[in-house]
VEXDREN-2710 file (C-alpha; in Angstrom, 1 decimal):
% VEXDREN-2710
k/r/px/py/pz
1/UNK/0.0/0.0/0.0
2/UNK/1.3/3.4/-1.0
3/UNK/2.0/6.1/1.6
4/UNK/-0.7/8.3/0.0
5/UNK/-3.3/5.6/0.7
6/UNK/-2.2/5.2/4.3
7/UNK/-2.6/9.0/4.8
8/UNK/-6.1/8.8/3.4
9/UNK/-7.0/6.0/5.8
10/UNK/-5.6/8.1/8.7
11/UNK/-7.8/11.1/7.6
12/UNK/-10.9/8.9/7.4
13/UNK/-10.1/7.6/10.9
14/UNK/-9.6/11.1/12.2
15/UNK/-12.9/12.3/10.7
16/UNK/-14.8/9.4/12.3
17/UNK/-13.1/9.7/15.7
18/UNK/-12.0/6.1/15.3
19/UNK/-10.7/4.3/18.3
20/UNK/-9.3/1.3/16.4
21/UNK/-7.0/1.4/13.3
22/UNK/-5.8/-1.7/11.6
23/UNK/-2.9/-1.3/9.2
24/UNK/-1.7/-4.9/9.4
25/UNK/-0.2/-6.6/6.4
26/UNK/-0.2/-3.5/4.1
27/UNK/3.5/-3.9/3.1
28/UNK/4.3/-0.7/4.9
29/UNK/8.0/0.4/5.1
30/UNK/7.2/3.5/7.2
31/UNK/4.4/5.0/9.2
32/UNK/3.5/8.7/8.4
33/UNK/3.9/11.3/11.2
34/UNK/0.2/12.2/10.7
35/UNK/-0.6/9.1/12.8
36/UNK/-0.3/11.5/15.8
37/UNK/-3.5/13.2/14.9
38/UNK/-5.6/10.3/16.0
39/UNK/-5.8/11.4/19.6
40/UNK/-8.8/9.1/20.3
41/UNK/-7.1/6.0/19.1
42/UNK/-7.0/3.2/21.7
43/UNK/-6.0/0.3/19.5
44/UNK/-3.4/0.3/16.7
45/UNK/-2.5/-2.8/14.7
46/UNK/0.6/-2.4/12.4
47/UNK/1.8/-6.0/12.5
48/UNK/2.9/-8.0/9.5
49/UNK/4.6/-5.1/7.6
50/UNK/8.2/-4.2/6.7
51/UNK/8.7/-1.5/9.3
52/UNK/12.3/-0.9/10.5
53/UNK/11.3/2.1/12.7
54/UNK/8.4/4.1/14.1
55/UNK/7.9/7.9/13.8
56/UNK/8.6/9.8/17.1
57/UNK/5.1/11.2/16.8
58/UNK/3.6/7.9/17.9
59/UNK/4.2/9.1/21.4
60/UNK/1.3/11.6/21.1
61/UNK/-1.2/8.7/21.0
62/UNK/-1.7/9.2/24.7
63/UNK/-5.0/7.2/24.8
64/UNK/-3.5/4.1/23.2
65/UNK/-4.1/0.9/25.3
66/UNK/-3.2/-1.7/22.7
67/UNK/-0.3/-1.6/20.2
68/UNK/0.6/-4.5/17.9
69/UNK/3.8/-4.2/15.9
70/UNK/4.7/-7.9/15.6
71/UNK/6.2/-9.4/12.4
72/UNK/8.2/-6.4/11.3
73/UNK/11.9/-5.7/11.0
74/UNK/12.5/-3.7/14.1
75/UNK/16.0/-4.1/15.6
76/UNK/15.2/-1.8/18.5
77/UNK/12.3/-0.1/20.1
78/UNK/11.9/3.7/19.7
79/UNK/12.0/5.6/23.1
80/UNK/8.8/7.2/22.2
81/UNK/6.9/4.0/22.8
82/UNK/7.7/4.2/26.5
83/UNK/5.8/7.5/26.7
84/UNK/2.5/5.6/26.1
85/UNK/1.7/5.3/29.7
86/UNK/-1.8/3.9/29.2
87/UNK/-0.7/0.9/27.2
88/UNK/-2.0/-2.3/28.7
89/UNK/-1.1/-4.7/25.8
90/UNK/2.1/-4.6/23.7
91/UNK/2.8/-7.1/20.9
92/UNK/6.3/-6.9/19.5
93/UNK/6.9/-10.6/18.6
94/UNK/8.8/-11.8/15.5
95/UNK/11.1/-8.8/15.0
96/UNK/14.8/-8.7/15.2
97/UNK/15.2/-7.2/18.7
98/UNK/18.4/-8.1/20.5
99/UNK/17.6/-6.2/23.7
100/UNK/14.9/-4.4/25.6
101/UNK/15.7/-0.9/26.9
102/UNK/15.4/-0.2/30.6
103/UNK/12.8/2.4/29.8
104/UNK/10.3/-0.4/29.3
105/UNK/9.6/-0.1/33.0
106/UNK/7.8/3.2/32.3
107/UNK/4.9/1.2/30.9
108/UNK/3.5/0.7/34.4
109/UNK/0.0/-0.2/33.3
110/UNK/1.1/-3.0/31.0
111/UNK/-0.8/-6.3/31.5
112/UNK/0.2/-8.2/28.4
113/UNK/3.6/-8.3/26.8
114/UNK/4.4/-10.6/23.8
115/UNK/8.1/-10.5/22.7
116/UNK/8.6/-14.0/21.4
117/UNK/10.5/-14.8/18.2
118/UNK/13.2/-12.2/18.6
119/UNK/16.9/-12.4/19.4
120/UNK/16.9/-11.3/23.0
121/UNK/19.9/-12.6/25.0
122/UNK/19.3/-11.0/28.4
123/UNK/16.2/-9.6/29.9
124/UNK/16.7/-6.2/31.7
125/UNK/16.1/-6.3/35.4
126/UNK/13.9/-3.3/35.0
127/UNK/11.3/-5.6/33.5
128/UNK/10.4/-6.5/37.1
129/UNK/8.9/-3.1/37.6
130/UNK/5.9/-3.9/35.4
131/UNK/4.0/-4.8/38.5
132/UNK/0.6/-5.1/36.7
133/UNK/1.9/-7.6/34.1
134/UNK/-0.3/-10.7/33.9
135/UNK/0.9/-12.3/30.6
136/UNK/4.5/-12.5/29.5
137/UNK/5.4/-14.4/26.3
138/UNK/9.2/-14.5/25.8
139/UNK/9.5/-17.8/23.9
140/UNK/11.9/-18.4/21.0
141/UNK/14.6/-15.9/21.9
142/UNK/18.2/-16.5/22.8
143/UNK/17.8/-16.6/26.6
144/UNK/20.0/-18.9/28.6
145/UNK/18.8/-17.6/32.0
146/UNK/16.2/-15.5/33.6
147/UNK/16.9/-12.6/35.9
148/UNK/16.1/-13.3/39.5
149/UNK/14.1/-10.1/39.5
150/UNK/11.4/-11.8/37.5
151/UNK/10.0/-12.9/40.9
152/UNK/8.7/-9.4/41.4
153/UNK/6.1/-9.8/38.8
154/UNK/3.7/-11.0/41.4
155/UNK/0.5/-10.5/39.3
156/UNK/1.8/-12.7/36.5
157/UNK/-0.6/-15.4/35.6
158/UNK/0.8/-16.7/32.2
159/UNK/4.5/-17.2/31.4
160/UNK/5.8/-18.7/28.2
161/UNK/9.5/-19.4/27.9
162/UNK/9.5/-22.3/25.3
163/UNK/11.7/-22.5/22.3
164/UNK/9.9/-24.6/19.6
165/UNK/13.2/-24.6/17.7
166/UNK/16.7/-26.1/18.0
167/UNK/19.2/-23.6/19.2
168/UNK/22.3/-24.0/21.4
169/UNK/21.0/-21.1/23.5
170/UNK/18.2/-22.5/25.7
171/UNK/17.5/-22.4/29.3
172/UNK/19.4/-24.9/31.3
173/UNK/18.5/-23.8/34.9
174/UNK/15.4/-22.2/36.3
175/UNK/16.0/-19.5/38.9
176/UNK/14.6/-20.6/42.3
177/UNK/12.9/-17.2/42.5
178/UNK/10.4/-18.4/39.9
179/UNK/8.6/-20.1/42.8
180/UNK/7.5/-16.7/44.1
181/UNK/5.2/-16.2/41.2
182/UNK/2.4/-17.7/43.2
183/UNK/-0.4/-16.3/41.0
184/UNK/0.8/-18.2/37.9
185/UNK/-2.0/-20.3/36.3
186/UNK/-0.1/-21.2/33.1
187/UNK/3.6/-22.0/32.7
188/UNK/5.3/-23.1/29.5
189/UNK/9.0/-24.0/29.8
190/UNK/9.0/-26.6/27.0
191/UNK/11.8/-27.2/24.5
192/UNK/14.6/-26.0/26.6
193/UNK/17.5/-28.0/28.1
194/UNK/16.3/-28.5/31.6
195/UNK/17.5/-31.7/33.3
196/UNK/15.7/-31.0/36.5
197/UNK/12.9/-29.0/38.0
198/UNK/13.5/-26.8/41.0
199/UNK/11.7/-28.1/44.1
200/UNK/10.3/-24.7/44.6
201/UNK/8.1/-25.2/41.6
202/UNK/5.7/-27.0/43.8
203/UNK/4.8/-23.7/45.5
204/UNK/3.0/-22.6/42.4
205/UNK/-0.2/-24.1/43.7
206/UNK/-2.4/-22.0/41.4
207/UNK/-1.0/-23.6/38.3
208/UNK/-3.7/-25.0/36.0
209/UNK/-1.5/-25.7/33.0
210/UNK/2.2/-26.8/33.0
211/UNK/4.2/-27.6/29.9
212/UNK/7.7/-29.1/30.5
213/UNK/7.9/-31.1/27.3
214/UNK/11.0/-31.3/25.2
215/UNK/13.6/-31.1/27.9
216/UNK/16.2/-33.5/29.3
217/UNK/14.3/-34.6/32.4
218/UNK/15.0/-38.2/33.6
219/UNK/12.5/-38.0/36.5
220/UNK/9.8/-35.9/38.0
221/UNK/10.2/-34.7/41.6
222/UNK/7.5/-36.2/44.0
223/UNK/6.7/-32.6/45.0
224/UNK/4.9/-32.2/41.7
225/UNK/1.9/-33.7/43.6
226/UNK/1.4/-30.4/45.4
227/UNK/0.2/-28.8/42.2
228/UNK/-3.3/-29.9/43.0
229/UNK/-5.0/-27.4/40.7
230/UNK/-3.4/-28.6/37.6
231/UNK/-5.8/-29.3/34.7
232/UNK/-3.2/-29.9/32.0
233/UNK/0.2/-31.4/32.3
234/UNK/2.6/-31.9/29.3
235/UNK/5.8/-33.8/30.0
236/UNK/6.4/-35.3/26.5
237/UNK/9.7/-35.8/24.7
238/UNK/11.9/-36.1/27.8
239/UNK/13.9/-39.0/29.0
240/UNK/11.6/-40.3/31.7
241/UNK/11.8/-44.0/32.6
242/UNK/9.1/-43.9/35.2
243/UNK/6.5/-41.7/36.8
244/UNK/6.3/-41.1/40.5
245/UNK/3.3/-42.7/42.3
246/UNK/2.6/-39.2/43.7
247/UNK/1.3/-38.1/40.3
248/UNK/-2.0/-39.7/41.5
249/UNK/-2.6/-36.7/43.7
250/UNK/-3.2/-34.5/40.7
251/UNK/-6.8/-35.3/40.9
252/UNK/-8.0/-32.3/38.8
253/UNK/-6.0/-33.3/35.8
254/UNK/-8.1/-33.5/32.6
255/UNK/-5.2/-33.7/30.1
256/UNK/-2.0/-35.6/30.5
257/UNK/0.6/-36.0/27.7
258/UNK/3.7/-38.2/28.4
259/UNK/4.5/-39.4/24.9
260/UNK/8.1/-39.6/23.6
261/UNK/9.7/-40.9/26.8
262/UNK/11.3/-44.2/27.8
263/UNK/8.5/-45.6/30.0
264/UNK/8.3/-49.3/30.2
265/UNK/5.3/-49.4/32.5
266/UNK/2.7/-47.2/34.0
267/UNK/2.1/-46.9/37.8
268/UNK/-1.2/-48.3/38.9
269/UNK/-1.7/-45.1/40.8
270/UNK/-2.3/-43.4/37.5
271/UNK/-5.8/-44.9/37.6
272/UNK/-6.8/-42.4/40.4
273/UNK/-6.8/-39.6/37.9
274/UNK/-10.5/-40.2/37.3
275/UNK/-11.1/-36.7/35.8
276/UNK/-8.7/-37.4/32.9
277/UNK/-10.3/-36.8/29.5
278/UNK/-7.2/-37.0/27.3
279/UNK/-4.2/-39.4/27.9
280/UNK/-1.3/-39.6/25.5
281/UNK/1.2/-42.3/26.4
282/UNK/2.5/-42.9/22.8
283/UNK/6.1/-43.3/21.7
284/UNK/7.3/-45.1/24.8
285/UNK/8.4/-48.7/25.4
286/UNK/5.2/-50.0/27.1
287/UNK/4.7/-53.8/26.7
288/UNK/1.4/-53.8/28.5
289/UNK/-1.3/-51.7/30.1
290/UNK/-2.3/-52.1/33.7
291/UNK/-5.9/-53.3/34.0
292/UNK/-6.5/-50.4/36.4
293/UNK/-6.6/-48.1/33.4
294/UNK/-10.2/-49.1/33.2
295/UNK/-10.9/-46.7/36.2
296/UNK/-10.3/-43.7/34.0
297/UNK/-14.0/-43.7/33.1
298/UNK/-14.1/-40.1/31.9
299/UNK/-11.5/-40.6/29.2
300/UNK/-12.5/-39.4/25.8
301/UNK/-9.2/-39.6/24.0
302/UNK/-6.5/-42.3/24.5
303/UNK/-3.3/-42.4/22.4
304/UNK/-1.1/-45.5/22.9
305/UNK/0.5/-45.7/19.5
306/UNK/4.1/-46.6/18.8
307/UNK/4.7/-48.8/21.9
308/UNK/5.5/-52.5/22.2
309/UNK/2.0/-53.8/23.1
310/UNK/1.2/-57.4/22.2
311/UNK/-2.3/-57.3/23.7
312/UNK/-4.9/-55.1/25.2
313/UNK/-6.5/-55.8/28.6
314/UNK/-10.1/-56.7/28.3
315/UNK/-10.8/-54.1/31.0
316/UNK/-10.3/-51.4/28.4
317/UNK/-14.0/-52.1/27.6
318/UNK/-15.0/-50.1/30.6
319/UNK/-13.8/-46.8/29.1
320/UNK/-17.2/-46.3/27.7
321/UNK/-16.8/-42.6/27.1
322/UNK/-13.9/-43.0/24.7
323/UNK/-14.4/-41.2/21.4
324/UNK/-10.8/-41.6/20.0
325/UNK/-8.6/-44.7/20.5
326/UNK/-5.2/-44.9/18.8
327/UNK/-3.3/-48.1/19.3
328/UNK/-1.5/-48.0/16.0
329/UNK/2.1/-49.1/15.5
330/UNK/2.3/-51.7/18.2
331/UNK/2.6/-55.5/18.0
332/UNK/-1.0/-56.5/18.5
333/UNK/-2.0/-59.9/17.0
334/UNK/-5.7/-59.6/18.0
335/UNK/-8.3/-57.4/19.6
336/UNK/-10.3/-58.5/22.7
337/UNK/-14.0/-59.1/21.9
338/UNK/-14.8/-56.8/24.8
339/UNK/-13.7/-53.8/22.6
340/UNK/-17.3/-53.9/21.3
341/UNK/-18.4/-52.1/24.5
342/UNK/-16.8/-48.9/23.4
343/UNK/-20.1/-47.8/21.9
344/UNK/-19.2/-44.1/21.8
345/UNK/-16.0/-44.6/19.8
346/UNK/-15.9/-42.4/16.7
347/UNK/-12.2/-42.7/15.7
348/UNK/-10.4/-46.1/15.9
349/UNK/-6.8/-46.3/14.7
350/UNK/-5.3/-49.8/14.7
351/UNK/-2.9/-49.7/11.8
352/UNK/0.7/-50.9/11.8
353/UNK/0.1/-54.0/13.9
354/UNK/0.1/-57.7/13.2
355/UNK/-3.6/-58.4/13.1
356/UNK/-4.7/-61.3/11.0
357/UNK/-8.4/-60.8/11.6
358/UNK/-11.0/-58.5/13.1
359/UNK/-13.4/-59.8/15.7
360/UNK/-17.0/-59.8/14.5
361/UNK/-17.9/-57.8/17.6
362/UNK/-16.3/-54.7/16.0
363/UNK/-19.8/-54.3/14.4
364/UNK/-21.1/-53.1/17.7
365/UNK/-19.1/-49.9/17.5
366/UNK/-22.2/-48.3/16.0
367/UNK/-20.9/-44.7/16.3
368/UNK/-17.6/-45.3/14.5
369/UNK/-16.8/-42.7/11.8
370/UNK/-13.2/-43.4/11.1
371/UNK/-11.5/-46.8/11.0
372/UNK/-7.9/-47.1/10.0
373/UNK/-6.6/-50.7/9.9
374/UNK/-4.0/-50.5/7.2
375/UNK/-0.5/-52.1/7.5
376/UNK/-1.7/-55.3/9.2
377/UNK/-1.8/-58.8/7.7
378/UNK/-5.6/-59.2/7.3
379/UNK/-6.7/-61.8/4.8
380/UNK/-10.4/-61.0/5.1
381/UNK/-12.9/-58.7/6.6
382/UNK/-15.8/-59.9/8.7
383/UNK/-19.2/-59.4/7.0
384/UNK/-20.3/-57.7/10.2
385/UNK/-18.3/-54.6/9.3
386/UNK/-21.4/-53.7/7.3
387/UNK/-23.1/-52.7/10.5
388/UNK/-20.8/-49.7/11.0
389/UNK/-23.3/-47.5/9.2
390/UNK/-21.9/-44.2/10.4
391/UNK/-18.5/-44.9/8.9
392/UNK/-17.1/-42.1/6.8
393/UNK/-13.5/-43.2/6.3
394/UNK/-12.1/-46.7/6.0
395/UNK/-8.5/-47.5/5.3
396/UNK/-7.7/-51.2/4.8
397/UNK/-4.7/-50.7/2.6
398/UNK/-1.4/-52.7/2.9
399/UNK/-3.0/-56.0/4.0
400/UNK/-3.3/-59.4/2.4
401/UNK/-6.9/-59.2/1.2
402/UNK/-7.9/-61.2/-1.9
403/UNK/-11.6/-60.5/-1.6
404/UNK/-13.9/-57.8/-0.3
405/UNK/-17.2/-58.8/1.4
406/UNK/-20.2/-57.7/-0.6
407/UNK/-21.7/-56.4/2.6
408/UNK/-19.2/-53.5/2.4
409/UNK/-21.9/-51.9/0.1
410/UNK/-24.0/-51.2/3.2
411/UNK/-21.7/-48.5/4.4
412/UNK/-23.8/-45.8/2.8
413/UNK/-22.1/-42.9/4.5
414/UNK/-18.6/-43.9/3.4
415/UNK/-16.7/-41.0/1.8
416/UNK/-13.1/-42.2/1.8
417/UNK/-12.2/-45.8/1.0
418/UNK/-8.6/-47.0/0.6
419/UNK/-8.0/-50.6/-0.3
420/UNK/-4.7/-50.2/-2.0
421/UNK/-1.7/-52.6/-1.7
422/UNK/-3.7/-55.8/-1.3
423/UNK/-4.1/-58.9/-3.5
424/UNK/-7.4/-58.1/-5.1
425/UNK/-8.0/-59.5/-8.6
426/UNK/-11.5/-58.0/-8.9
427/UNK/-14.0/-55.7/-7.2
428/UNK/-17.4/-56.9/-6.1
429/UNK/-20.1/-55.1/-8.1
430/UNK/-21.7/-54.2/-4.8
431/UNK/-18.9/-51.8/-4.0
432/UNK/-20.3/-49.4/-6.6
433/UNK/-23.4/-48.8/-4.4
434/UNK/-21.2/-46.6/-2.2
435/UNK/-22.6/-43.5/-3.9
436/UNK/-21.3/-41.0/-1.3
437/UNK/-17.7/-42.0/-1.9
438/UNK/-15.5/-38.9/-2.6
439/UNK/-12.1/-40.7/-2.6
440/UNK/-11.3/-44.2/-3.8
441/UNK/-7.9/-45.7/-3.8
442/UNK/-7.6/-49.2/-5.4
443/UNK/-3.9/-48.9/-6.4
444/UNK/-1.3/-51.6/-6.1
445/UNK/-3.6/-54.6/-6.5
446/UNK/-3.9/-57.2/-9.3
447/UNK/-6.9/-55.8/-11.1
448/UNK/-7.1/-56.6/-14.8
449/UNK/-10.3/-54.7/-15.6
450/UNK/-12.7/-52.1/-14.2
451/UNK/-16.4/-52.9/-14.4
452/UNK/-18.7/-50.4/-16.1
453/UNK/-20.6/-50.0/-12.8
454/UNK/-17.9/-47.6/-11.6
455/UNK/-20.0/-45.0/-13.3
456/UNK/-22.3/-45.1/-10.3
457/UNK/-19.8/-43.4/-8.1
458/UNK/-20.9/-40.0/-9.3
459/UNK/-19.5/-38.1/-6.3
460/UNK/-15.9/-39.2/-6.7
461/UNK/-13.4/-36.4/-6.8
462/UNK/-10.3/-38.6/-6.5
463/UNK/-9.7/-42.1/-8.1
464/UNK/-6.4/-43.9/-7.9
465/UNK/-6.0/-47.1/-9.9
466/UNK/-2.3/-47.0/-10.4
467/UNK/-0.1/-50.1/-10.2
468/UNK/-2.6/-52.7/-11.4
469/UNK/-2.8/-54.8/-14.6
470/UNK/-5.5/-52.8/-16.4
471/UNK/-5.4/-53.1/-20.2
472/UNK/-8.3/-50.8/-20.9
473/UNK/-10.8/-48.3/-19.3
474/UNK/-14.5/-48.6/-19.7
475/UNK/-16.1/-45.7/-21.6
476/UNK/-18.5/-45.3/-18.6
477/UNK/-15.7/-43.7/-16.7
478/UNK/-16.8/-40.5/-18.4
479/UNK/-19.8/-40.3/-16.1
480/UNK/-17.6/-39.5/-13.1
481/UNK/-18.2/-35.8/-13.7
482/UNK/-16.8/-34.6/-10.3
483/UNK/-13.4/-36.2/-10.7
484/UNK/-10.6/-33.7/-10.2
485/UNK/-7.8/-36.3/-9.8
486/UNK/-7.4/-39.6/-11.8
487/UNK/-4.3/-41.8/-11.5
488/UNK/-4.1/-44.7/-13.8
489/UNK/-0.3/-44.9/-14.0
490/UNK/1.7/-48.1/-14.0
491/UNK/-0.8/-50.3/-15.8
492/UNK/-0.8/-52.0/-19.2
493/UNK/-3.2/-49.6/-21.0
494/UNK/-2.7/-49.6/-24.8
495/UNK/-5.4/-47.0/-25.4
496/UNK/-7.6/-44.4/-23.8
497/UNK/-11.4/-44.1/-24.5
498/UNK/-12.2/-40.8/-26.3
499/UNK/-15.0/-40.4/-23.6
500/UNK/-12.3/-39.4/-21.1
501/UNK/-12.6/-35.9/-22.6
502/UNK/-16.0/-35.5/-20.7
503/UNK/-14.2/-35.3/-17.3
504/UNK/-14.2/-31.6/-17.5
505/UNK/-13.4/-31.1/-13.8
506/UNK/-10.1/-33.0/-14.0
507/UNK/-7.0/-31.0/-12.9
508/UNK/-4.6/-34.0/-12.6
509/UNK/-4.5/-37.0/-15.0
510/UNK/-1.6/-39.4/-14.5
511/UNK/-1.3/-42.0/-17.2
512/UNK/2.5/-42.5/-16.9
513/UNK/4.1/-45.9/-17.4
514/UNK/1.6/-47.6/-19.6
515/UNK/1.8/-49.1/-23.1
516/UNK/0.2/-46.2/-24.9
517/UNK/1.3/-45.7/-28.5
518/UNK/-1.2/-43.0/-29.3
519/UNK/-3.4/-40.4/-27.6
520/UNK/-7.0/-39.7/-28.6
521/UNK/-7.2/-36.1/-29.9
522/UNK/-10.2/-35.6/-27.6
523/UNK/-7.8/-35.6/-24.6
524/UNK/-7.0/-32.0/-25.5
525/UNK/-10.6/-31.0/-24.7
526/UNK/-9.7/-31.4/-21.0
527/UNK/-7.8/-28.1/-21.3
528/UNK/-4.9/-29.4/-19.2
529/UNK/-1.2/-28.9/-19.7
530/UNK/0.6/-31.9/-21.1
531/UNK/3.7/-32.9/-19.1
532/UNK/6.2/-35.6/-19.8
533/UNK/7.6/-36.0/-16.3
534/UNK/5.3/-36.7/-13.4
535/UNK/5.3/-34.7/-10.2
536/UNK/2.8/-35.5/-7.5
537/UNK/2.0/-31.8/-6.9
538/UNK/1.8/-31.0/-10.5
539/UNK/-1.5/-30.3/-12.3
540/UNK/-2.0/-31.5/-15.9
541/UNK/-1.6/-34.7/-17.9
542/UNK/1.5/-36.8/-17.1
543/UNK/2.7/-39.2/-19.9
544/UNK/6.2/-40.3/-18.9
545/UNK/7.1/-43.9/-19.6
546/UNK/4.8/-44.6/-22.6
547/UNK/6.0/-45.7/-26.1
548/UNK/4.1/-43.0/-27.9
549/UNK/4.2/-42.8/-31.6
550/UNK/1.2/-40.6/-32.2
551/UNK/2.1/-38.0/-31.2
552/UNK/5.8/-38.9/-31.0
553/UNK/7.5/-38.5/-27.6
554/UNK/9.5/-35.6/-28.9
555/UNK/6.3/-33.7/-29.6
556/UNK/4.7/-34.5/-26.2
557/UNK/7.8/-33.3/-24.4
558/UNK/7.3/-29.9/-25.9
559/UNK/3.9/-29.5/-24.2
560/UNK/0.3/-28.8/-25.0
561/UNK/0.6/-26.2/-27.8
562/UNK/3.0/-28.4/-29.8
563/UNK/0.6/-31.4/-29.4
564/UNK/-2.3/-29.2/-30.6
565/UNK/-0.4/-28.2/-33.6
566/UNK/0.5/-31.8/-34.3
567/UNK/-3.1/-32.9/-34.3
568/UNK/-4.1/-29.9/-36.4
569/UNK/-1.5/-30.8/-39.0
570/UNK/-3.0/-34.3/-39.2
571/UNK/-6.5/-32.9/-39.8
572/UNK/-5.1/-30.6/-42.4
573/UNK/-3.5/-33.5/-44.1
574/UNK/-6.7/-35.5/-44.2
575/UNK/-8.7/-32.6/-45.6
576/UNK/-6.3/-32.3/-48.6
577/UNK/-6.8/-35.9/-49.6
END
């Protein structure tokens, strides 16, 4: 936006006595001095620009309470900002600040300060004079320590000091003085290099959310049990080998994440956390679950993926409020029939195990919407799967299936079906009754033909039939009017039906690696670019790996216009005979 346009916006704001002005994301390199005329302004947003400085006149906005200048290119803060005594919120994140001036202490009414994503190395002790500060976000800087004076911010309720990025400059110790911030309700010190927690942390009894993930912790102090008001505890991606039994005293916990550690077992005391709604114990080394887990009757989400489980306790059936259960990437060879009692389950992820069959009782999961059972060794599906009438997504790829049960056709609400990488030689005609299908993947099977009934899947937007043994396509494929992506690569097609030109919504057509010696001229009616080399993100028609003679490969490689000219020359030649 040009400076002239900015000045016009300022004039309009002046005339209307505006209290809010949003100049975010306007590609500004400077702010005109006329901004000072907006004496009624209380909120100014100038984030997401290219500002390297602010005009001194900004100090005249005496009624300003909120200033957002994040995502610019500021290397320092102008002294004039510190004259804005009525500021309660200041957002200066994602700039290039290396330090904060001591004058920041002048903003005595400040309640919210966001300065994450800069290059701050120390924090000035003067920051401690912001006695009204309630929220301080200083994550993703270059801090290796906190000043002891931070303890004077006694009204602080939210403190973020995480990194979220790899850098050698991360916090290694926490100052003991942190324990004096007794009004803290939320503390995020994740992604640092902490190898221990100060015992004084247990004094923060008002904490409701604590995030200590992504550190180097090998144990938790028993004193953590004093944080009785905790609702959320994240301790993932550390080096914990066990949990202290005292964790059971955190009776108000509703969310506990301990994934990415080295746990080999769970303490039975964990079962006392009866208010838990979300439990994530994935990416550990658990070989079993304690039966006592069944006492967590309020659980709605349970993630246990990527462990070493060989079985599930039948007691898991008592978790009747579960809506999401992820037990993928374990070593399960079977599911207990009692799993059928999880009647409220909507999302069930059991892929990446060693299941050879599914229990018929799975049919009782009547509220299931997503079932992912790929990467197992299933040789068949129970016909009872047809009773999962609310199912919207079913992935049974990468198994050993040779047949599909006709009963699959009763899954009338199915939108996504992936049966790729199996041993199917044909598709049951009944499958084409799934009229709500949007995505169908039947790639990497042993299909030699496609029945004309495929035309019934009128809502399909994506169809993948690659890596089969198809020698032809039925003309009826032209009725799939909503198709945007069609992949028929790596087959044995020798020709394409001219009717393919009727798929007017296609944006991607991959016919690479077939036996095509000629293209129907009608293919040009799709209006797509013609590409020789295939790229999965690329729109257009991909033809690589075909022995084309009409048009010749050399013509195809030059793209759509050259191909058009080629076919036109053929027509011209015919008309002259």
